[in-house]
C-alpha atoms as one frame of an Amber mdcrd trajectory, in Angstrom:
protein
   0.082  -0.009  -0.038   1.206   3.456  -0.838   1.642   6.261   1.662   0.084
   8.705  -0.668  -2.839   9.557   1.708  -0.392  10.213   4.548   1.687  12.426
   2.251  -1.280  14.399   1.118  -2.570  14.909   4.700   0.899  16.076   5.792
   1.279  18.489   2.816  -2.239  19.875   3.826  -1.117  20.261   7.421   2.032
  22.085   6.404   0.107  24.571   4.223  -2.480  25.040   6.951   0.266  25.816
   9.510   2.067  28.115   7.076  -1.219  30.074   6.667  -1.745  29.980  10.420
   1.784  31.463  10.909   0.734  34.262   8.589  -2.198  35.036  10.668  -0.101
  34.993  13.727   2.203  37.607  12.192  -0.803  39.711  11.099  -2.056  39.457
  14.631   1.280  40.985  15.903   0.899  43.912  13.738  -2.717  44.473  14.706
  -1.960  44.199  18.428   0.737  46.752  17.854  -1.693  49.126  16.147  -4.394
  48.399  18.756  -7.160  47.735  16.302  -9.835  45.677  18.143 -12.163  45.279
  15.245  -9.379  43.669  13.201  -8.485  41.354  16.096 -12.050  40.201  16.284
 -12.091  39.340  12.586  -8.687  37.664  12.943  -9.832  35.420  15.782 -12.651
  34.183  13.659 -10.097  33.294  10.928  -7.904  31.572  13.554 -10.809  29.391
  14.833 -11.407  28.369  11.179  -7.662  27.400  10.899  -7.673  25.524  14.170
 -10.871  23.608  13.010  -9.237  22.652   9.654  -5.996  21.626  11.236  -7.841
  19.431  13.738  -9.871  17.739  10.816  -6.786  17.285   8.725  -4.779  15.771
  11.807  -7.683  13.211  12.241  -7.503  12.376   8.485  -3.693  11.947   8.832
  -4.207   9.690  11.843  -6.730   7.461   9.992  -4.385   7.223   7.071  -1.522
   6.224   9.119  -3.704   3.594  10.927  -4.939   2.208   7.651  -1.441   2.112
   6.192   0.034   0.348   9.313  -2.932  -2.170   9.317  -2.416  -2.859   5.588
   1.298  -3.660   6.391   0.321  -5.921   9.272   1.534  -3.670  12.059  -1.721
  -2.205  13.564  -0.638  -2.055  17.139   2.721  -0.302  16.765   3.420   3.416
  17.624   1.920   5.481  14.735   4.951   7.676  13.873   6.672   8.768  10.737
   9.634   6.495  11.657   7.254   3.507  11.811   5.562   4.355   8.586   8.912
   4.860   6.688   9.880   1.238   7.550   7.250   0.128   5.033   7.598   2.871
   2.411   9.780   3.014  -0.826  12.945   5.280  -0.608  11.191   8.128  -2.582
   8.255   8.159  -0.157  10.527   7.919   2.743  12.513  11.089   1.658   9.127
  12.973   1.079   7.814  11.962   4.510  10.904  12.891   6.339  10.931  16.239
   4.471   7.306  16.913   5.424   7.930  15.998   9.033  10.843  18.445   9.176
   8.806  21.143   7.453   5.798  20.698   9.935   8.130  20.675  13.001   9.585
  23.975  11.758   6.193  25.657  11.236   4.973  24.502  14.622   8.059  25.853
  16.274   7.649  29.173  14.416   4.036  29.374  15.363   4.893  28.805  19.036
   7.462  31.552  18.898   5.010  34.030  17.257   2.263  33.175  19.760   4.676
  33.703  22.636   5.403  37.306  21.181   1.615  37.775  20.775   0.928  36.777
  24.310   3.670  39.157  25.655   2.116  41.939  23.661  -1.401  41.275  24.998
  -0.025  41.070  28.544   1.705  44.430  28.103  -1.388  45.885  26.757  -3.419
  44.851  29.797  -0.754  46.128  32.121  -1.015  49.619  30.281  -4.825  49.474
  30.554  -4.684  48.724  34.318  -2.175  51.499  34.950  -4.287  53.958  33.039
  -7.327  53.103  34.853  -5.543  53.337  38.236  -4.363  56.833  37.323  -7.921
  57.874  36.294  -9.700  56.315  39.280  -9.947  58.641  42.275  -7.994  57.591
  45.301  -9.891  57.124  48.580  -8.343  59.237  51.231  -9.987  59.058  54.488
  -9.698  62.242  56.603 -11.060  60.599  59.828  -9.095  57.402  59.835  -5.513
  56.396  59.121  -2.049  57.518  59.952  -2.532  61.185  59.416  -5.733  61.273
  61.509  -3.795  59.402  64.387  -1.001  61.890  64.165  -3.337  64.712  64.492
  -5.101  63.269  67.456  -1.816  62.668  69.303  -0.609  66.208  68.709  -3.863
  67.578  69.998  -4.712  69.098  66.671  -8.075  68.103  65.377  -9.910  68.788
  62.128 -11.777  71.669  63.671 -10.521  74.479  65.789 -12.868  74.551  68.699
 -11.344  77.762  70.097 -12.358  79.902  67.182
């Protein structure tokens, strides 16, 4: 049995991850610009990509399972190394290349998502600082350290002698 279905699903996964990486890079630029409407639209696109990646990964798993079953090793670990034991040299090279490419795309996506997470965290910190500056501070005139000092020194809030 040929590993063509596995190769096709891996090629599709690589293409989806490349597209997802482009979305992550766009997200970085949108976060820097602070465009909340564009972020909302981008999140919808991200959800579509996640769903497509999940579906394609399930297809890949099914193709690997069928391939291994056809080669009489259904209970073995479903990995590229296991599959390449039963493929011809050309398919082996293609599978190894796709595996490497997919690993690189996932690593790049992790790095980009980490940057985006840091940008979001910094934006939230800025918002919190801004809100704290705008929010009035409660200063109690009757209670606290200054009121205790005034009471000890004999000075009150009102001058009763006046």
